[in-house]
Every structure is written in structure tokens, then in C-alpha cells.
C-alpha positions, 0 to 999 in steps of 0.5 A: 334884398329887403329894399327890393321886396316891395317893388312890383313894377318897372318902368322902361324907357325905350330908345337907348334902353330897350332898343338901339337908335341914333335919334340924330338920324331918326328925327330928321328921317321922321320929319322928312317922311312926314313933310311929304304929306304937307305939300302946301308947306314947300320949305323943308327947313320951315317945316322941320323947324315947325315940327321941332318947335312943336315937340319942344313946346310939348316937352316943356308944357305943364298944362295937363289939360289936353292930351299930348296929341291934341297939344302937339297938333294945336301948336303945329297947326299954329306954326304952319298956319293950318287947321289942327285937325288937318295936321292930324289927318296928315300925320295919321296918313304918314303913320299908315303909309310912310314909316317903313323908311325908319325901320333901318334906323332901329336895331334890336338890343341883344339883352332886351328880350332877356331883360323883359322876360325876367321882369315877367318871370318875377311877376312884375308889372311892366311899362314902356315909359317912352317919352310920349311925343310920337303917335301910337303907331310909331311907338308900336312900330319901334317895339316891332322893329326892336323885336319886343312887341309880343310882350304883354306890357301893362301900359305903354305911354303914347301921344294919345294917352298922356298929358305930360312928358318926362321929366314932368312930375305929372307924367310919372304920377299918371303912370303910377295911377294907371298901375295902381302902385305907389312910387316906392313899389316901382323902379324907373329904368332909362339912359337919360339923366334928365328925362328918366331920372326925373322919376325921382321927383315922384319918389320912384327909385331909378336905375340909370342904364349907362350903355348909351348914356344920354347926359342932358344934366351934364353930370349933375344928377343923382340915381339910385342904381347904375350900370350896363344892360348886364348889370340891369339884368342881374338887378331885375333878378332881385325884384318881385318873386319868381312865378 
């Protein structure tokens, strides 16, 4: 118990950790819906490549000068030969009018509410540390569709408030700065062996949720704790203090 006494915050990945979603279906549906707002790009395949290339560039970026939204729109604009501001306007229109088709692809996770409630009962700060490659409205929509949007999260990483993506060290340092906590005072929880376990580079202990394990590291990874969602629920009961 002594090793957990100092923990005051938990960072949660979203997809595959707090909700169920198959990203191989979600991303194409997202691109297809967004493409309808770009009538001057008639080739669906070219548009899809431009979106994916822009996301890849964002994931790989180490600049940290602009926020992720600005960086993504600049890259996308160059890919499509359009003004970045125009791309931003169209993305905003899609978020306002076109996201409903994605709802059926996101399913609540049975234990998610119990897991989050336990954190708040233990007096912990809670962050939705989803990789910030999507606009804020789409992140908030996924929280609603997962039936967890009503929790008073201390911070949610999105397109517009982040300068880096996981697993970049800067992403985790920025979140720690927002919380005002030291690395050893937090735990990163996620199912992605590359993106989520990257928190260890910032000195943050990690809990790898293996219910829907996403092993981008091909078995070459290290985590401090590992287990399914029920194991996670039990683990969280050791952190913080009941309030």
C-alpha cells in the first residue's frame, strides 16, 4: 500500500479503455462523413489519404509550437491545396452536423462508470488522456456515447488544448503541468503498448489494460501493472483515500 500512497491522479486512455470501439471501422466512417463537406475534393481515396497523412504527421510531430488543431489543419490544407482556415470551417460544420453516423460504432463499457466512480470516491484527479488527434466536439461526443460524459473530469486532452500526441514526452509533461502533479503522483491507464506506456518516459507508472490489448510494440514493452478491467477496478481501490 505504501507504493500507492502518493498517487493523486489517474490518466485514462479512452478508446479501448473506457469505451468499446473498433477504430478500423470508426476512422473510415469519420473520413467518409467529413468528405461530404469537401465537395471540391471529388476523389474519395485522395481525400482519405490526405486525412490519414495529416493524422500521421500530427502523431509524429515534435514541434510543440502550435496546438494540434493548427498543425493538423495546416498539413491538411497543404495536402488538399486549400486554405487551412477553410479546412477548419468545414471540419467545424461536420462536427456540428455530421457526427451522428458514428454513434453506433461506439459502445459503453460495462465497468467504465464503476472504474471512474471509484477514482472520484478515492479523491483522485481524473484525466481523459485520449490521443488528441480529434476535435473537441468529437471527443465530447465519444464520452456521451460511452455514457461517461457526466463525470467531473479534471482535464480532457483534445485537438485544441494539446501541443503533442502520445507517446511524445511533451504530451505527458503538459498533462502533468495542467494537474500540478509530479510523475510519481500519477498513473497512466491504457490499452496501447506504444502510446499509453510512453508515459513511463515521463516517469509516470502505467497500468496496461489488456482486455482489448493494442500491441504496437510487438511484445517489446514494459509496464508497471497489467490486467483486465476488473483487475483495474480493484487496483484503483488502493489509490488515494476514500472521501
